[in-house]
C-alpha positions as CSV (number, residue, x, y, z in Angstrom):
1,M,77.0,83.3,104.5
2,Y,79.9,81.6,102.5
3,F,78.8,83.2,99.9
4,N,78.7,86.5,101.0
5,T,82.1,85.7,102.4
6,I,83.7,84.6,98.7
7,D,81.7,87.1,97.2
8,Q,83.0,90.0,99.2
9,A,86.6,88.9,98.9
10,R,85.8,88.7,94.9
11,E,84.7,92.4,95.0
12,A,87.5,93.6,97.1
13,L,89.8,92.1,94.4
14,Q,87.7,93.7,91.8
15,L,86.9,90.7,89.8
16,P,84.5,89.9,87.5
17,K,81.6,87.5,88.3
18,H,83.7,85.2,86.3
19,A,87.2,84.9,86.0
20,T,90.3,82.3,85.4
21,M,93.0,81.8,87.6
22,D,95.1,83.4,85.6
23,Q,92.9,86.6,86.0
24,I,92.7,86.4,89.7
25,K,96.3,86.1,90.0
26,K,97.2,89.2,87.9
27,Q,95.0,91.5,89.3
28,Y,96.1,90.3,92.9
29,K,99.4,90.9,91.8
30,S,98.4,94.5,90.6
31,L,96.3,95.8,93.6
32,I,99.2,94.1,95.9
33,K,101.5,96.5,93.9
34,R,99.5,99.6,94.2
35,W,98.8,99.0,97.9
36,H,101.9,97.3,99.6
37,P,102.8,100.2,102.1
38,D,106.5,100.2,101.0
39,K,105.3,101.5,97.7
40,C,102.1,103.3,98.4
41,N,101.7,107.1,98.1
42,E,98.5,107.8,100.6
43,A,98.2,107.5,104.2
44,P,100.5,104.3,105.7
45,E,97.5,103.6,107.8
46,R,95.4,103.1,104.7
47,C,97.7,101.6,102.6
48,E,98.3,98.8,105.4
49,A,94.4,98.3,105.6
50,M,94.4,98.2,101.8
51,A,97.0,95.6,101.5
52,R,95.7,93.7,104.3
53,R,92.3,93.8,102.9
54,I,93.6,92.4,99.4
55,T,95.9,89.6,100.5
56,D,92.7,88.2,102.6
57,A,90.1,88.6,100.0
58,Y,93.1,86.6,97.6
59,R,93.1,83.7,100.4
60,I,89.6,83.6,100.6
61,I,89.4,83.0,96.9
62,L,92.2,80.5,97.1
63,N,90.8,78.6,99.1
64,Y,87.6,78.4,97.6
65,C,89.3,77.7,94.1
66,N,91.3,75.1,95.7
67,S,88.3,73.3,97.4
68,Y,86.0,73.3,94.2
69,Q,85.4,70.0,93.0
70,Y,85.5,70.0,89.1
71,S,83.3,68.0,86.9
72,F,84.7,65.8,84.5
73,E,81.5,64.1,83.2
74,R,81.1,64.7,79.2
75,D,78.2,67.1,79.3
76,E,80.3,69.2,81.8
77,V,83.4,69.1,79.5
78,K,81.5,69.8,76.4
79,K,80.4,73.2,77.9
80,H,84.1,74.5,77.8
81,V,85.0,73.4,73.9
82,S,86.9,75.8,71.7
83,E,84.8,77.4,68.9
84,S,86.8,75.5,66.5
85,E,86.0,72.2,68.6
86,W,82.1,73.1,68.6
87,W,81.9,73.7,65.0
88,L,83.7,70.1,64.2
89,Q,81.8,68.3,66.7
90,R,78.6,69.6,65.1
91,F,79.7,69.4,61.2
92,G,82.3,67.0,61.3
93,S,85.1,68.1,58.1
94,D,81.9,68.3,55.7
95,P,83.8,70.5,53.0
96,M,80.8,72.6,52.7
97,W,81.7,74.4,56.2
98,G,85.5,75.2,54.9
99,V,86.8,72.9,57.9
């Protein structure tokens, strides 16, 4: 049930399956700007309903992100290294690889 709630919130915010916090915030701001009742050009009831849906979805996503437990284990951190760090870890500063 909890996954479905988060997935529905993700869909309401039109987010991909993987998103950074910056992407989440930018998408929320973009959608709320479009659907805010003071700026929306559609029927006021629809604008209010969409703004409420977007805000509720954003709150759900933020609650999930704020309660997420991050792993600081070596293997998990290694999954998120940059491309240049990946090459350096594997090949060091060997001149053959142009580093």
